[in-house]
N, C-alpha and C positions, 0 to 999 in steps of 0.2 A: 168533362170539365166545362164550366160555364164560360161564356165568351166575355172575358174581362175587358177587351178592347171595345166591344159594342156597348158594354155598361158605361165605360169611361166616356165614350162619345155621347151617350144619352145625357149624362149628368153635365157634361161640358155644354151641351146644347141648351140645357135648362139655365145654366149660368149666363150664357150669351143673351138670353132673352130679357135679363134685368135691365132696367133703364134708370129711373130716378128713385127707385124704392130704397128705403133705408132699412126696413125690417123684412125678414123672409115671410112670405105669405103661406097660408094653408094650401092655396091652389098650387103653388110651386112644389111644396112637399108632396101633395097628392100626385102630381105629375111624376115626381121622382120615384115614389114607391110603386106606382103602377108600372113604370118602366122596369124597375128591378124585378117585380113579380113576372113580367112578361119574359125577361131574360133568364131568370133563375127557376121559375115555377114555384117558388116559395111564397106563401102568404106572410105579410109582415105589417106591423103598425108602428107608428112613431108617436111617442108620448113626450110631453114637456117635462121639466124638472120636478113638477109636482105629481106626475103620473097621469095627468089628463091627456086623453087621446087627441092628437092633432090631425093625423092622416093615417090611412091604412087600407089594406085590401080585405080586412076582416074587422069585425067589432068585438073587442075583448069583453068577455062576460065578467061577472062580479069576481069570480075566483081568480081570473087572470089579472084583473085590476088590482086585487089584493096582493098578488104575487109581485106585480110591478112596483107597488108602493113599498113592499118589504125589501125588494132588491135595491131600490133607491136608497133606503136607510142602511143597507149593508155596506161594507167596505170593499166589496168585490166590483170588478169592472165587467166581468162576464160570468153568466150562470147558465148551465145547460142541463136539461133533463131529456126524457125520451121523446117528447113531442114539441118542446119549445126551446128557444135560446134567447136570453136577455143580454143585451150589450149596452153599456153606457155610451152616450154620444158626447164627445169632447172635441174642443179645437184649441189651437194655440198651445197644445201640449197639456193643458190643465183645466180649461173652463168647461164645466159640466152644463149641458143644455137640455138633455133628455135621454130617452131610452128607445132602442130598437128592439121590438119583440118579434121573433121569427117563429112561425108555426109550421111544423112538418117533420118528416124524418129523413135521414140520410147522413152518410158519413161526413159530408162536407157542410153540414148545417151550421156549425160554429164558425167555420171559415167565411161562409156567405154572410152570416149575421155581422161578423167583424168588418167585412168589406163594406157592407151597407152602412154601418155606424161611422166608419171612416169617411166615406164619400158624403154622407149627409152632414157630418161634422164640417167638412170642407165647404159644403153648400152654405151652412150657417155662417162660417167665417167670411165667405165671399159677400154675404149680405149684411154682415156686421157694419154698423156705421163707421166705426173706427177704421176698418179695412177699406171701405169705400173712400173715406177722406184721405187715407194714406196713399191710395192709388192716385187720387186726384193730385195731391201734392207732389208725388213722385213724377207724374207726367208733366206737371207744370214746371218743375225745376229743370227737367231735361228738355224743355221746349217742345213737348209733344201736343200741346193744346194751342189752337189758333188764338191769336190775340183777341179776336172778336168774340170768342167763346169763354174767355177766362172768367169773367164776372158771372155770366149765366150758369156756367158749370159749377162755380163755387156755391152759388145759391142753391143749386140742385142737390148738393151734398150737405147743405146746412151750414156753410161758412159765410161770414159777413165779408164781402169783398172790400169794404172800406175801413176795416179794422187795422190799426198799426200792429206790426208783427216783428219779431226777432227771429234770427236763424243762426244756428251754429252747426259745425261739422265735427264729429268725433271720428278719427281715423283708427280703424281696428288693425291690430298687428296680425301678420301672417294670415291664417285662415280663420280668424276669430270673428268675422263679420256677423254671422248669425248669432253667435254666442253673445256678442256685445249688444246687438239689437235687442235680444230677448232680456238681457240683464237691465238695459235702460228702460224698456217697457215695464218691467217688474218694479223698478224704482219709482216710476211716475204713474203707476197704475191708477191711483186715486185722483190724479190731476186731470181735469177735463180740458185744460188749456194747453196741454203738451201733446204734440203729434210726433211720432218717431217713425222714420222711413229709411229704408236702405236705398241708396242711389246707385253708386258705381265705385269701383276701385276700393272696396272696403270702407267706403264713407257712410257713416250713419248720421242722418240729419235730424236735428230737433227743431221744430217750429213752434213758437208760442206767441201769445199776445204780448205786445211791447208795453202794455200797461204794467207788466211784471218788472218792477225796477231791480229785482234781485236775480234776473235771469243769468247774467254772467257768473254770479256767485254760485247759484244753484247748479248750473251746468258744470262749473269747475269742480264742485263737490261730487257730481256724478262721475266725472273723469277720474278724480282721485279714488273714488270707490272702486271703479273698474280695475285700477292698478294696485289696489291694496294687497291682493293675494296673487293673482295670475298675470299681472302686467299685460292686459289685453289691448290697451289703447296706446297709441304713440303720440298723437297731437290732438289739440282741439282748437278750431279756428272760428272766429265770429265775423259775420258781416255786419253792416250798419242797419239799424232799424228802418223799416219801410212803412210808408203811409197807406198803401193799398196792396191787395194781394197780387195785382198784376206786376208789381215791382219786386216780388219775392225772388224770381230767378236772378235778378241783379244782385240781391243780397247774398244769394247762394254762390254766385260767381266770385263775389268779394271774399266770402269765407274760403272758397277754393284757393284764391290768390294768397290769402293769409297762410294757409297750410303750405302752399308751394314755397313761399318766401321763407317760412320757418324751416322747412326741410332742406332748402338749398343753402341758406345763409346762416341760420341760427338753429342748428339741430339740437342744441342744448335747451332751447326754449320749448316748452311743451304747450303753453297756452298763449294764444296770440290773437289780436283783433286787427281787422283791416285798417281801422283809423289810427293804429299805432305801429305801423310797419316801418316808418322812416324811409331811409334810403333804399331799402329792399324793394319797396313798392314801385319806385321809379325804374330800378334796374330790371326787375322781373318782367316788365312790359316792353323792354327794349328789343327791337328786331335783331336777329342774328347778325345781319350785315353791319348794323351800327355797333354791336358788341365787338365784332372782328376789327372794324375800323378803329375803334377806341384803343384796343390792345396794340394794334400796329403803330399807333401814334406814339406810344410810350415805350414799349419793348416787345420783343417777340414772345409769343405764348410759351415757347419752350423754356424761357427764363423762369417763369412761375413753376413749371413742372419740376425744375431742378431744386426748388426750395424744400429742404427736409422738414419733417414735422416738428422737430425741436425748435428750429429757427422760426417757423410759423407760429407755434405756441408762444414763443418769446415775444414776437411782434404783437400778437393779439393781446397779451398781458400788458405790453407797453401802451397800447391804445386804450385799454380799459382803465389804466392809471394816468390818463391825460398826458402822455409823453413825459412822465416824471421818472427819471432814471433811478433815483434813490428808492422811491416807493415801489417801483416795479421789481428792482433787485431784492428788496425786502420781502415782497409777496412771493417771489419765486425761490427764495432762500438761496440766492447766488450772490457772488461778489459783484459790485457795480462794474468792475473791469471785465468780468465775464459777460455781462449784459452788453457792454459797449462792443466787445469783440464780436458777439453774435449779430448785433445791428450793423457793424461794419462789414461783416461777412455777407449780409443781405445786400448791402449797397454794391458790393462787387458783383453780385449775381444779376441784379436788375437795374443798377445805375441810379437808384433812388436812396437818398439819405433820409430815413424816416424820423430822424431826430429833428428834422425841420418840418414845420407844419404843412407847407404846401406839398412836399414830397410824401408826407404821411397820408394826406388826403388822397393823393393820386394813387398810392399803393393800395390803400384800403378799397377804393372804388374799383381798381383794376382787378384785385383778387375776387371781389364780388361779381364783377362782369365776367371774369373767367369761369367762375363756378356756374353761373347761369348759362354761359355759352356751352360748357361741357355737358351740363344737364340736358340741354336741348339736343346736343349731338347724340347722347345716349338714347333719348326718346325716338329720334329719327332713325 
């Protein structure tokens, strides 16, 4: 059996040698195929999507070249005969970039050719400009690039550091992060101003030029499309546009805050922007000790814990209808006396009469502070 670990290390070493290159070079491919020949003893050559030879340990003759062209035109991904094996090179699951032709005999010929095509496909992907840009954006958002290097690194991967940009986060449900990312990339495949990256905690980030006035609308349509059939995404949050690429991490943090506010206070809201968070933006940034102090000022935390869901839903409906008893009762399909009974029940629990504006504000803020406080407790 051939040494797969040694092979992997060889190709990884080739990847680590890349610097500011955008496209894979013939020299890199030549180094890779020589290494594969050394490890496996099989001769091979790599051809592009037209059949032209890029690199190899043997020069294909006219008959082999004709067979390569015929194989490209076929619907097959692998073809083997007694002396050769042809395998199509793809990456990102579908993009066809060339052919590996393996020459020799042996029971594991097809397996070696398949492994060579897979590894060279990954090599192509690593050198793909979109992948390099995505890696840069990912590292930038996570604070892995020194501030002094942000602009120079952006230029190295072909990004204008002074261009205005927008950012949003789409949160994938459960284990759908990879599926969501691939679906989004497929939807914006023809757009050269959209970059899609996976960051952390199932968050898929879209970065685009802020010259696109329809970004929120387009991102919202992408979010809706993800949920048409499989309900793959839970929330989408937007940061504010930024003037330079060095400010992009701040826009990302704003989008994270928008998502956290949504999940904590308004789970029914699926699309939210940082500049339209209202009271939630203030409370989400309050330190735990301030939250605890606020709750103690008004009532014990255990009082909120005793509120049943029916009463809480009633109060929320009461707030949504501007403290209007008749309108709230009508919307809830209950008698106004039933509504008043529930509100009085709440007053006995927490000591606040939400029929009065001041007490209603205190209660609403207290519930939000409590939710934030408990969410932080869960995380810790």
